[in-house]
Backbone bond lengths (Angstrom), bond angles and torsions (degrees), N, CA, C in turn:
res aa  C-N    CA-C-N  psi(-1)  N-CA   C-N-CA  omega(-1)  CA-C   N-CA-C  phi
1 M - - - 1.417 - - 1.490 112.49 -
2 Q 1.297 118.93 -29.90 1.451 118.80 176.96 1.510 117.09 -55.70
3 K 1.386 113.58 -34.36 1.443 120.01 175.90 1.668 108.52 -60.84
4 H 1.273 119.23 -40.56 1.430 117.83 -177.16 1.517 111.32 -74.97
5 R 1.305 121.68 -30.58 1.459 122.36 173.12 1.481 112.25 -66.24
6 I 1.346 118.05 -33.88 1.490 118.07 174.43 1.460 110.55 -69.21
7 I 1.280 121.45 -41.50 1.531 125.02 171.73 1.461 109.47 -54.48
8 L 1.226 125.75 -48.64 1.487 122.54 179.57 1.556 112.61 -65.90
9 S 1.272 116.64 -41.27 1.411 119.80 178.62 1.565 110.67 -60.63
10 L 1.288 114.04 -45.22 1.515 117.34 175.09 1.506 115.85 -60.32
11 G 1.374 113.37 -38.24 1.377 121.29 176.04 1.608 112.47 -61.64
12 L 1.277 113.51 -41.28 1.555 114.55 176.73 1.462 108.68 -68.37
13 I 1.279 122.89 -38.66 1.527 122.23 -179.53 1.565 104.58 -60.76
14 L 1.427 122.10 -45.69 1.399 124.19 -172.23 1.608 108.39 -65.90
15 T 1.364 110.89 -34.60 1.461 113.27 -176.19 1.492 108.61 -70.02
16 L 1.213 124.53 -40.33 1.481 126.15 176.20 1.392 112.99 -63.19
17 L 1.403 120.51 -37.46 1.435 120.70 -179.27 1.548 113.67 -77.85
18 N 1.351 114.45 -44.63 1.516 119.27 -179.96 1.417 109.78 -164.68
19 P 1.374 117.79 92.80 1.428 118.75 -170.31 1.479 118.88 -63.79
20 T 1.340 120.21 -19.47 1.392 125.11 177.97 1.509 120.26 -97.09
21 A 1.377 115.67 -3.41 1.373 121.35 -169.16 1.550 113.48 -61.33
22 S 1.344 122.51 -41.27 1.347 123.23 -177.69 1.508 113.77 -69.97
23 L 1.331 117.86 -22.90 1.473 119.72 177.53 1.482 116.18 -89.30
24 A 1.398 113.33 -41.82 1.490 114.34 -177.03 1.489 115.97 -59.98
25 D 1.408 115.38 -30.27 1.427 116.22 -172.05 1.565 106.10 -102.07
26 G 1.174 124.46 8.36 1.453 124.41 -179.35 1.534 111.89 77.02
27 Y 1.335 116.36 -174.57 1.376 121.99 176.41 1.492 112.94 -125.20
28 P 1.351 116.67 145.06 1.462 117.77 171.39 1.530 109.08 -67.11
29 L 1.331 118.71 144.36 1.481 116.95 173.62 1.525 110.56 -70.39
30 P 1.284 112.39 137.23 1.513 117.84 -179.31 1.541 112.21 -62.49
31 E 1.258 119.06 154.09 1.455 122.58 -176.90 1.587 107.03 -106.06
32 D 1.388 108.38 168.02 1.601 121.32 167.31 1.529 106.55 57.94
33 G 1.354 121.40 33.50 1.426 124.20 167.17 1.490 112.96 88.84
34 S 1.376 118.78 7.21 1.411 121.64 179.66 1.635 106.40 -75.91
35 R 1.389 110.95 155.05 1.498 115.53 179.24 1.584 106.52 -122.52
36 L 1.260 116.52 2.40 1.504 116.29 -175.10 1.467 112.82 -92.69
37 I 1.310 114.01 124.58 1.546 118.38 178.66 1.491 107.37 -123.26
38 G 1.406 118.28 162.04 1.435 127.20 171.45 1.512 107.37 84.89
39 V 1.349 108.13 -177.84 1.468 121.68 -179.62 1.519 109.85 -135.01
40 Q 1.362 117.95 133.68 1.485 121.42 -175.28 1.520 100.69 -75.94
41 H 1.377 114.11 125.80 1.437 124.45 177.06 1.537 108.99 -105.21
42 E 1.269 116.00 149.73 1.506 124.29 165.90 1.510 109.44 -114.97
43 Y 1.359 111.40 148.93 1.433 118.48 176.14 1.485 110.05 -135.44
44 I 1.279 117.49 136.80 1.565 124.56 178.46 1.477 108.23 -92.79
45 V 1.232 120.79 118.19 1.426 126.29 177.79 1.477 113.16 -56.44
46 Q 1.383 114.06 131.91 1.482 118.62 177.63 1.457 110.24 -106.83
47 P 1.329 116.53 156.82 1.524 115.68 172.87 1.471 117.81 -52.16
48 G 1.289 119.44 130.21 1.470 119.13 -176.28 1.458 116.53 96.80
49 D 1.266 118.48 -16.78 1.426 125.16 -179.06 1.384 114.93 -64.26
50 T 1.383 121.89 140.76 1.394 123.38 161.92 1.540 108.69 -120.83
51 L 1.398 120.42 163.52 1.387 116.10 176.41 1.433 113.02 -60.79
52 Q 1.393 118.50 -35.08 1.524 121.33 178.35 1.598 108.82 -60.60
53 S 1.239 118.98 -40.07 1.421 118.93 177.46 1.452 113.70 -64.40
54 I 1.422 119.30 -38.82 1.366 125.16 -175.51 1.573 109.85 -70.51
55 T 1.401 116.04 -34.98 1.465 118.48 177.52 1.595 110.12 -58.50
56 K 1.207 120.17 -28.27 1.494 119.02 -179.91 1.521 112.46 -76.28
57 L 1.416 113.92 -26.93 1.455 113.13 173.52 1.509 116.73 -62.83
58 Y 1.344 112.80 -33.72 1.568 120.38 -177.31 1.483 115.79 -110.55
59 N 1.309 116.50 -4.32 1.411 122.71 -177.18 1.593 107.40 55.48
60 V 1.300 116.47 60.41 1.374 123.62 173.97 1.503 112.88 -125.40
61 G 1.209 124.54 163.27 1.474 129.11 -177.73 1.534 111.63 -73.26
62 L 1.223 117.49 152.87 1.562 126.51 173.47 1.455 108.05 -61.35
63 I 1.449 115.99 -61.19 1.454 114.65 -176.01 1.470 113.56 -58.32
64 A 1.387 118.43 -36.07 1.434 121.07 -176.48 1.579 108.85 -63.07
65 L 1.346 114.58 -42.16 1.460 118.95 179.73 1.500 111.70 -66.78
66 M 1.406 116.07 -41.09 1.427 117.00 179.36 1.585 110.89 -65.98
67 E 1.353 120.13 -37.51 1.433 121.83 -175.69 1.493 109.44 -70.00
68 S 1.317 119.16 -37.53 1.331 121.86 178.41 1.478 120.67 -74.49
69 N 1.465 111.20 -4.87 1.472 117.82 174.77 1.492 110.00 -137.70
70 P 1.390 116.99 66.25 1.377 117.53 -176.00 1.542 120.13 -58.46
71 G 1.301 123.17 138.24 1.444 121.45 -176.73 1.471 116.79 92.61
72 V 1.337 115.28 -10.39 1.492 117.87 178.26 1.523 110.20 -85.40
73 D 1.239 117.81 130.66 1.467 125.12 179.04 1.601 109.07 -65.02
74 P 1.377 120.52 111.20 1.384 122.74 -177.06 1.470 113.56 -59.42
75 F 1.359 121.11 -28.69 1.455 126.89 -174.92 1.528 109.40 -95.83
76 L 1.250 118.25 -33.49 1.514 119.84 -172.20 1.559 108.45 -134.63
77 P 1.364 118.54 56.41 1.478 118.29 176.18 1.514 111.07 -60.91
78 A 1.316 116.74 134.01 1.419 124.90 -178.61 1.546 111.96 -59.36
79 P 1.314 123.67 124.91 1.484 123.06 -178.75 1.522 104.11 -59.82
80 G 1.369 118.20 143.75 1.405 127.37 -179.93 1.522 110.74 90.52
81 T 1.349 122.72 -10.16 1.474 123.75 179.02 1.607 104.43 -64.66
82 I 1.299 112.84 135.98 1.411 120.42 171.28 1.614 112.86 -88.08
83 L 1.263 115.93 110.12 1.483 117.66 -178.32 1.623 109.71 -96.27
84 Q 1.369 111.57 142.12 1.482 119.78 167.24 1.402 108.40 -83.68
85 I 1.283 119.22 121.22 1.546 124.60 175.87 1.541 106.37 -91.00
86 P 1.330 121.29 126.67 1.404 123.32 -179.54 1.419 109.88 -82.12
87 S 1.314 116.37 71.74 1.548 124.82 -176.86 1.571 107.75 -114.71
88 Q 1.354 118.56 13.29 1.438 121.45 168.74 1.491 106.23 -128.71
89 M 1.372 111.19 142.09 1.549 113.30 -174.51 1.527 110.89 -155.60
90 L 1.247 116.56 168.79 1.497 119.41 169.28 1.532 105.80 -100.49
91 L 1.349 115.16 138.81 1.468 122.32 174.78 1.620 107.15 -62.53
92 P 1.311 116.30 146.05 1.440 118.70 172.56 1.539 114.14 -62.43
93 D 1.233 116.18 151.70 1.458 119.81 -179.71 1.582 109.11 -83.62
94 V 1.297 114.95 75.07 1.428 124.06 174.88 1.516 109.65 -148.74
95 P 1.392 117.22 169.88 1.441 116.74 -176.74 1.537 108.07 -69.04
96 Y 1.373 112.83 142.52 1.392 117.89 -176.70 1.489 112.54 -84.92
97 Q 1.318 114.25 82.08 1.479 119.33 -173.56 1.579 110.16 -155.67
98 G 1.318 112.15 135.57 1.411 118.10 179.03 1.559 118.62 66.88
99 I 1.383 119.28 -139.79 1.426 123.19 173.24 1.478 114.89 -103.52
100 V 1.296 115.67 124.77 1.460 121.73 179.10 1.487 107.72 -117.10
101 I 1.307 121.81 124.11 1.509 127.15 177.50 1.540 108.54 -115.49
102 N 1.318 115.92 124.61 1.514 122.16 178.97 1.605 103.69 -105.84
103 L 1.144 120.18 109.93 1.500 121.88 -170.85 1.519 107.80 -68.44
104 P 1.323 126.42 -45.85 1.457 121.14 175.48 1.463 117.31 -57.74
105 E 1.328 115.78 -28.90 1.564 117.06 -179.15 1.497 108.62 -85.12
106 L 1.404 117.62 -14.48 1.506 118.44 -172.73 1.603 109.40 57.41
107 R 1.261 119.58 42.59 1.405 127.79 -178.16 1.527 115.77 -133.04
108 L 1.314 111.80 141.76 1.507 117.21 174.90 1.549 104.34 -117.00
109 Y 1.465 111.44 132.42 1.430 121.62 179.67 1.539 102.79 -117.34
110 Y 1.404 110.23 131.41 1.468 121.73 175.28 1.433 112.15 -119.99
111 F 1.409 114.06 120.03 1.475 122.44 -178.14 1.566 108.63 -106.54
112 P 1.339 117.45 98.22 1.432 118.90 178.87 1.457 114.03 -58.57
113 K 1.358 119.60 143.31 1.434 126.19 178.79 1.555 108.01 -64.39
114 D 1.316 114.75 135.91 1.515 118.88 173.08 1.512 111.82 64.33
115 K 1.271 116.56 20.46 1.550 114.74 -178.83 1.518 105.89 -129.87
116 N 1.281 122.54 143.50 1.478 127.70 -177.57 1.578 111.17 -91.39
117 E 1.356 113.46 54.54 1.435 119.71 -173.41 1.417 116.15 -152.40
118 V 1.283 120.07 158.84 1.483 127.31 173.25 1.427 115.19 -132.00
119 H 1.271 123.16 137.33 1.466 131.66 172.31 1.458 112.10 -100.69
120 V 1.301 119.86 133.26 1.440 124.79 -177.46 1.543 111.25 -123.48
121 F 1.459 116.75 130.75 1.388 116.34 -178.85 1.548 109.20 -136.58
122 P 1.250 117.18 147.33 1.426 122.53 172.55 1.517 111.34 -70.14
123 I 1.284 120.34 143.48 1.513 124.11 176.53 1.478 112.92 -134.07
124 G 1.371 111.11 153.71 1.515 116.80 160.62 1.555 106.57 -95.69
125 I 1.363 105.71 147.39 1.587 112.71 175.25 1.461 111.39 -129.49
126 G 1.335 119.43 -172.40 1.449 122.43 -175.51 1.504 110.25 -66.58
127 R 1.365 113.37 143.93 1.370 121.44 -178.09 1.683 108.66 -86.20
128 I 1.290 118.84 171.88 1.441 121.09 -176.42 1.511 107.19 -59.15
129 G 1.238 116.38 127.53 1.523 125.94 178.05 1.507 110.54 97.88
130 R 1.326 117.91 -15.63 1.482 125.67 176.57 1.524 110.27 -128.23
131 S 1.272 119.06 42.66 1.537 128.06 -167.61 1.547 107.32 -60.12
132 T 1.272 112.96 143.76 1.543 120.80 166.97 1.519 106.11 -76.08
133 P 1.353 117.52 120.47 1.432 120.13 176.80 1.517 117.57 -72.36
134 T 1.366 121.63 150.57 1.394 119.21 168.06 1.531 111.05 -74.41
135 M 1.330 117.37 151.34 1.394 121.04 -174.32 1.542 111.95 -171.82
136 Q 1.305 115.08 155.68 1.526 119.09 167.11 1.560 107.34 -121.70
137 T 1.389 109.00 112.08 1.470 118.57 -173.12 1.401 114.29 -141.23
138 S 1.281 116.42 -149.40 1.542 118.51 -177.18 1.512 105.92 -157.43
139 I 1.404 113.66 170.73 1.382 119.90 177.31 1.566 108.00 -78.39
140 H 1.324 119.29 120.30 1.519 118.28 179.24 1.456 110.02 -89.70
141 S 1.381 123.12 -39.50 1.391 120.54 -180.00 1.522 111.50 -153.95
142 K 1.248 121.94 169.61 1.409 132.61 -172.85 1.517 113.14 -137.22
143 V 1.282 117.18 125.37 1.573 118.30 -174.47 1.477 104.45 -135.58
144 K 1.350 116.49 128.63 1.500 123.60 168.49 1.472 108.14 -98.34
145 N 1.297 113.43 138.96 1.505 126.03 -174.88 1.583 110.86 50.13
146 P 1.435 110.12 63.97 1.471 114.00 179.46 1.501 113.39 -73.20
147 T 1.364 112.97 156.54 1.411 120.07 161.93 1.455 110.66 -93.31
148 W 1.332 121.15 159.21 1.433 127.92 -176.59 1.482 110.89 -123.80
149 T 1.375 115.40 126.34 1.544 119.91 174.51 1.572 105.22 -108.82
150 P 1.345 116.68 108.51 1.437 118.73 -176.00 1.588 107.43 -65.56
151 T 1.320 114.47 141.93 1.438 119.71 173.42 1.520 109.33 -72.09
152 A 1.323 113.05 166.99 1.463 117.58 177.59 1.467 117.05 -61.35
153 Q 1.403 114.18 -37.04 1.509 122.69 172.92 1.548 109.21 -64.85
154 S 1.353 119.62 -40.54 1.459 118.04 178.24 1.420 116.39 -65.75
155 R 1.421 115.11 -38.45 1.425 120.61 176.42 1.536 111.74 -66.07
156 A 1.331 115.88 -39.00 1.512 115.74 177.76 1.385 111.22 -67.67
157 E 1.361 118.60 -44.32 1.538 119.27 -177.41 1.571 106.07 -63.24
158 Y 1.360 125.42 -42.34 1.442 124.55 176.31 1.428 114.82 -54.86
159 F 1.398 111.01 -46.48 1.503 114.93 -177.86 1.568 111.65 -64.84
160 A 1.363 114.30 -38.08 1.513 115.35 178.45 1.504 111.60 -66.52
161 E 1.302 120.07 -29.19 1.392 124.86 -179.77 1.459 111.67 -78.85
162 T 1.334 121.67 -45.96 1.463 125.10 -164.46 1.493 111.31 -115.42
163 G 1.368 121.43 -15.56 1.395 122.18 -170.00 1.461 116.84 69.00
164 E 1.382 114.93 10.02 1.555 118.85 178.89 1.495 108.25 -116.55
165 H 1.291 117.24 159.18 1.486 125.09 -177.97 1.548 108.36 -97.30
166 Y 1.383 114.36 131.57 1.576 118.03 168.90 1.572 107.32 -65.40
167 P 1.379 110.89 146.41 1.464 111.39 167.38 1.554 107.85 -65.36
168 A 1.319 113.53 162.82 1.516 124.31 178.00 1.546 108.55 -59.20
169 V 1.334 115.53 -39.39 1.480 122.79 -174.52 1.536 102.70 -143.54
170 I 1.431 116.28 132.38 1.386 123.19 171.56 1.489 107.75 -103.89
171 P 1.380 115.98 119.95 1.508 117.74 -174.39 1.656 108.39 -73.78
172 A 1.276 113.94 171.37 1.441 121.21 171.06 1.521 112.84 -59.74
173 G 1.271 117.13 142.93 1.388 120.39 -177.54 1.441 115.30 145.74
174 P 1.365 123.14 -171.75 1.505 123.61 -179.72 1.436 114.68 -66.41
175 D 1.357 120.44 -16.99 1.503 117.12 -177.53 1.594 111.14 -97.96
176 N 1.336 112.47 5.24 1.506 111.76 177.00 1.439 117.57 -86.59
177 P 1.247 122.66 120.27 1.412 122.50 -177.05 1.455 120.91 -62.03
178 L 1.333 114.17 -13.75 1.469 121.70 177.70 1.527 114.02 -79.01
179 G 1.347 111.60 -15.13 1.507 116.22 -175.96 1.440 112.11 77.50
180 A 1.316 118.05 -152.46 1.561 123.35 -178.14 1.563 116.57 -89.77
181 Y 1.331 112.74 -12.03 1.508 114.17 -173.49 1.556 107.40 -142.94
182 K 1.337 113.06 145.12 1.487 117.34 171.11 1.577 104.70 -145.04
183 M 1.285 112.20 147.78 1.543 124.80 174.76 1.591 102.53 -128.25
184 R 1.381 110.87 120.71 1.432 113.89 -179.44 1.562 110.26 -94.93
185 L 1.268 112.57 137.83 1.544 118.50 -175.59 1.511 109.83 -85.69
186 A 1.421 119.13 142.49 1.430 119.32 174.53 1.490 113.68 -80.56
187 Y 1.320 113.79 79.04 1.436 122.34 -175.49 1.511 107.76 -123.51
188 G 1.327 117.52 118.21 1.481 120.93 -175.51 1.402 120.58 -65.41
189 R 1.286 123.10 -24.96 1.519 125.53 -169.18 1.541 110.77 -96.25
190 G 1.271 120.36 12.69 1.493 119.58 176.16 1.498 104.12 158.11
191 E 1.413 111.22 169.57 1.440 116.49 -175.53 1.510 107.12 -98.41
192 Y 1.233 112.32 116.17 1.592 119.93 174.82 1.484 112.85 -117.43
193 L 1.236 117.51 136.35 1.458 123.93 -170.06 1.498 113.26 -122.79
194 I 1.236 115.84 152.30 1.519 123.33 162.71 1.565 103.80 -106.29
195 H 1.220 115.63 117.05 1.504 116.76 -169.76 1.610 110.31 -145.04
196 G 1.327 109.99 171.29 1.414 113.90 179.59 1.648 109.73 -93.21
197 T 1.348 121.54 -153.53 1.348 123.59 179.57 1.445 109.30 -154.49
198 N 1.437 115.14 156.85 1.539 116.62 173.91 1.579 105.75 -113.25
199 K 1.333 117.79 21.34 1.477 119.22 177.98 1.573 107.45 -114.84
200 D 1.342 111.09 161.20 1.476 117.50 -177.90 1.520 106.09 -104.22
201 F 1.372 121.44 25.32 1.377 119.05 -177.85 1.519 105.46 -159.91
202 G 1.422 111.57 144.54 1.535 115.20 175.55 1.586 110.11 124.37
203 I 1.393 118.05 -17.14 1.389 118.88 -177.95 1.640 102.95 -73.79
204 G 1.386 111.22 136.74 1.441 114.48 -178.16 1.477 112.74 79.87
205 M 1.338 116.60 20.91 1.499 121.70 179.65 1.543 112.82 -138.91
206 R 1.275 119.85 166.38 1.446 124.02 176.07 1.506 110.68 -93.99
207 V 1.334 119.78 83.92 1.440 124.71 -169.02 1.504 113.45 -130.71
208 S 1.312 121.00 -13.19 1.459 119.61 -175.95 1.549 113.23 -90.35
209 A 1.410 115.12 175.76 1.378 119.62 -176.33 1.593 107.55 -91.76
210 G 1.308 115.72 22.81 1.413 119.84 176.90 1.487 118.08 124.71
211 C 1.397 112.12 -17.50 1.491 120.19 179.81 1.491 110.20 -77.48
212 I 1.402 115.45 173.48 1.396 121.15 174.58 1.544 110.81 -103.27
213 R 1.277 121.46 119.75 1.422 124.67 -171.94 1.575 111.37 -110.24
214 L 1.407 116.23 126.09 1.515 121.66 172.47 1.476 111.69 -113.97
215 N 1.333 110.04 164.99 1.436 119.56 173.98 1.509 109.91 -64.32
216 P 1.325 122.62 148.44 1.481 122.14 -176.16 1.566 117.03 -52.23
217 D 1.314 111.13 -42.19 1.568 117.70 -177.33 1.542 105.29 -66.16
218 D 1.334 116.43 -40.26 1.548 119.73 -173.98 1.566 112.99 -68.68
219 I 1.383 112.16 -42.21 1.459 115.92 178.22 1.515 113.95 -67.21
220 E 1.396 110.60 -40.75 1.495 113.55 172.69 1.469 115.32 -54.23
221 W 1.173 115.91 -47.76 1.559 123.63 179.30 1.472 111.15 -58.96
222 L 1.414 116.73 -49.95 1.421 127.05 -172.13 1.476 109.80 -67.07
223 F 1.450 112.78 -41.74 1.546 117.87 -176.17 1.503 110.83 -55.89
224 Y 1.341 117.74 -44.68 1.457 123.92 177.68 1.517 121.21 -72.66
225 Q 1.390 113.87 -12.54 1.445 120.43 177.75 1.490 112.52 -93.17
226 V 1.254 112.21 -28.37 1.572 117.31 -169.30 1.529 107.29 -98.72
227 D 1.327 117.35 142.27 1.447 124.51 178.56 1.621 110.07 -104.86
228 R 1.246 116.57 161.13 1.434 117.19 171.49 1.579 109.75 -61.76
229 N 1.378 112.81 145.79 1.464 118.38 -173.54 1.535 117.00 83.08
230 E 1.354 116.11 -7.67 1.432 116.47 -177.35 1.589 106.91 -62.13
231 S 1.284 115.85 148.00 1.449 120.42 -172.97 1.532 109.97 -75.84
232 V 1.233 114.65 145.71 1.583 122.69 178.96 1.445 105.57 -133.67
233 R 1.354 115.77 125.15 1.466 119.16 177.23 1.552 106.17 -126.64
234 I 1.332 115.83 119.88 1.500 119.57 -179.17 1.577 105.79 -109.59
235 I 1.331 117.86 119.23 1.421 123.96 -169.31 1.507 108.82 -121.66
236 N 1.349 117.96 165.43 1.441 121.21 176.27 1.540 106.12 -132.03
237 E 1.393 113.91 90.72 1.496 122.33 -174.46 1.475 107.98 -129.37
238 P 1.316 118.23 88.84 1.483 124.04 179.68 1.523 110.34 -73.85
239 I 1.413 118.48 -23.65 1.452 114.49 -177.08 1.621 106.41 -117.10
240 K 1.188 112.74 131.03 1.496 119.44 173.69 1.547 109.55 -122.43
241 V 1.334 116.61 133.23 1.416 124.57 178.37 1.584 110.66 -129.56
242 S 1.250 114.91 136.32 1.522 119.15 177.23 1.528 112.57 -137.36
243 T 1.267 118.44 135.69 1.423 123.52 160.99 1.521 109.51 -93.85
244 E 1.293 113.49 112.52 1.496 117.02 -179.91 1.481 116.61 -72.54
245 P 1.245 125.45 165.19 1.413 124.08 -175.33 1.611 113.22 -60.99
246 N 1.438 115.62 -26.56 1.408 112.47 178.88 1.576 112.40 -90.75
247 G 1.409 113.55 10.72 1.386 115.70 176.81 1.560 117.04 98.30
248 T 1.381 112.65 -15.37 1.418 113.97 176.13 1.473 113.60 -65.56
249 K 1.460 112.79 140.13 1.444 119.15 -177.74 1.534 109.54 -107.98
250 I 1.331 116.99 124.34 1.438 124.73 -175.42 1.488 112.84 -118.28
251 L 1.260 116.71 137.74 1.471 125.97 178.89 1.497 110.45 -123.77
252 E 1.311 113.30 132.11 1.516 121.93 176.61 1.563 110.74 -125.80
253 V 1.274 116.12 119.78 1.504 119.34 -173.32 1.537 109.25 -116.29
254 H 1.337 124.52 131.73 1.408 129.47 171.94 1.631 109.42 -118.43
255 S 1.279 118.05 154.25 1.404 121.13 174.83 1.490 112.27 -63.45
256 P 1.288 113.94 135.03 1.545 121.51 -176.23 1.571 106.27 -63.30
257 V 1.197 116.71 157.08 1.563 123.97 -176.82 1.667 99.18 -89.25
258 S 1.337 111.42 112.77 1.461 116.93 177.49 1.463 110.93 -73.15
259 R 1.284 121.54 151.26 1.442 122.75 -179.74 1.514 116.63 -102.80
260 S 1.344 119.00 -17.38 1.421 122.70 175.77 1.513 109.75 -154.38
261 E 1.356 110.62 163.15 1.512 115.25 -179.07 1.596 113.39 -56.18
262 D 1.308 113.86 -21.83 1.542 120.38 -177.07 1.476 110.47 -96.26
263 D 1.409 118.76 -2.21 1.467 120.51 -175.03 1.503 107.43 -76.68
264 N 1.359 118.30 119.11 1.340 123.82 -179.38 1.576 110.48 -109.39
265 E 1.244 117.12 15.56 1.462 127.17 -176.65 1.563 111.25 -70.98
266 F 1.313 119.13 52.54 1.434 118.76 -179.23 1.546 112.88 -99.97
267 S 1.316 113.72 6.74 1.461 118.23 172.11 1.475 111.96 -78.03
268 L 1.294 118.93 139.02 1.540 122.65 178.20 1.476 106.40 -120.46
269 Y 1.280 113.14 152.82 1.468 122.04 -169.53 1.459 112.34 -121.92
270 W 1.323 116.31 163.03 1.478 122.48 -176.73 1.573 105.26 -65.03
271 T 1.207 123.75 125.77 1.465 125.77 173.90 1.498 108.13 -80.15
272 D 1.378 116.34 160.80 1.408 121.45 -179.27 1.569 112.70 -57.83
273 E 1.332 109.72 -29.73 1.523 110.88 -179.74 1.523 109.83 -72.23
274 I 1.359 115.32 -40.73 1.389 116.35 179.98 1.591 111.53 -64.17
275 I 1.409 113.94 -40.28 1.437 117.57 177.31 1.533 109.88 -59.94
276 K 1.272 116.83 -42.75 1.456 119.24 177.73 1.548 112.53 -57.72
277 F 1.359 116.90 -44.57 1.417 118.19 173.92 1.525 113.78 -59.55
278 N 1.322 114.88 -43.87 1.501 117.79 -178.10 1.490 110.51 -66.19
279 N 1.313 124.05 -32.15 1.381 125.97 177.91 1.484 114.22 -62.16
280 Q 1.426 109.53 -35.50 1.426 121.05 175.95 1.588 113.85 -77.57
281 E 1.377 113.65 -2.46 1.433 119.29 -175.37 1.589 113.70 53.82
282 L 1.355 108.58 45.41 1.464 115.41 178.26 1.519 111.63 -109.79
283 V 1.240 119.72 -9.44 1.457 118.98 -178.53 1.519 110.62 -118.90
284 D 1.408 110.42 158.71 1.456 118.72 174.94 1.541 110.84 -88.89
285 D 1.299 116.05 109.14 1.423 117.54 178.11 1.375 117.45 -50.04
286 E 1.391 118.70 -45.04 1.484 119.94 -178.55 1.557 111.50 -65.09
287 E 1.331 116.48 -37.80 1.491 114.26 -179.62 1.565 110.48 -67.04
288 V 1.313 115.99 -40.73 1.496 119.84 179.57 1.606 107.43 -61.31
289 T 1.304 117.58 -47.58 1.465 121.41 -178.57 1.549 109.16 -62.23
290 K 1.266 114.70 -41.90 1.495 116.58 178.89 1.522 116.06 -64.04
291 A 1.376 113.91 -40.42 1.451 120.72 176.65 1.516 112.10 -62.77
292 L 1.438 117.23 -42.23 1.361 123.74 179.73 1.471 114.21 -61.62
293 L 1.459 113.27 -35.82 1.474 116.53 -179.67 1.499 112.11 -81.04
294 L 1.267 119.44 -33.71 1.547 122.63 -176.65 1.565 113.09 -82.09
295 H 1.280 115.25 -33.82 1.503 125.84 -171.07 1.619 107.85 32.84
296 Q 1.342 111.74 68.24 1.469 117.00 177.86 1.505 113.85 -83.32
297 G 1.245 120.34 -9.41 1.470 121.84 169.70 1.484 112.66 82.54
298 I 1.333 120.57 14.44 1.497 124.58 -179.30 1.499 110.93 -121.91
299 P 1.282 124.56 148.17 1.446 125.84 -177.04 1.425 112.93 -64.21
300 V 1.317 120.13 131.12 1.530 124.25 178.01 1.440 107.63 -123.68
301 V 1.272 113.62 137.73 1.593 118.52 174.53 1.405 107.11 -80.41
302 I 1.346 110.73 127.17 1.577 117.23 -179.09 1.484 113.04 -112.32
303 D 1.332 119.87 15.27 1.410 121.10 174.64 1.484 115.53 -54.23
304 R 1.367 120.66 144.62 1.479 113.37 173.43 1.408 109.91 -74.57
């Protein structure tokens, strides 16, 4: 446990010096089979803060920040409250190449070719009823300053909400929901995009019509790093487990992606890997059960 107290203290020092440093420059890929990246930060709430304003300091998603700090009022967090910033994570259990999107995490991972690093961004994904599908695909095309042609369903939803009609085509500019950049995925059953936004809200949430939405600065950076035909893998992995090189066992649990308003399947179960650890009497059953119930989205040591 001493090791983890040191990590938190270091995170607090880094926060005071430059809270966004660890995210803006990406992370070096871990060595020797480790999957743990980043440093766990703490933040002391200041008067006037909201969780939404704090997400901008660290470039993390709103739901991720809320889940890592259960019980904290997202609009009026009490000044002096110490928040856990979800800036440490396990890499998904997939090949480290191209773009990887893990829906329950509401995160996009980008592994540049021939570089020993990974960049991580919060994303918005499809809302209930317009879910972003899992897929293994690639970047089909890239467009700067795109126009947007709302679908019939989008026009109907907009009219139901506002009583106004969408234009047939929305030109590039500040009123375009796609922002300044879009990358279309090569997915045959519909048009799914990775794009920016013209809104100041919704990153790290389930708010889109199925596309993947990034902050304007993030999509601008990613747009110029990624080539056409770059691989894109969208996965649904709410539970991540790692045995670190020193033998430490770590569990990270995120809320499952619900499929409908009536979907109550928020219970998570012991994976085969956790059961294997348990049979070897190497994990703490209570810590595992607690993590599965709370799904706070931060790495937890589950060693016995």
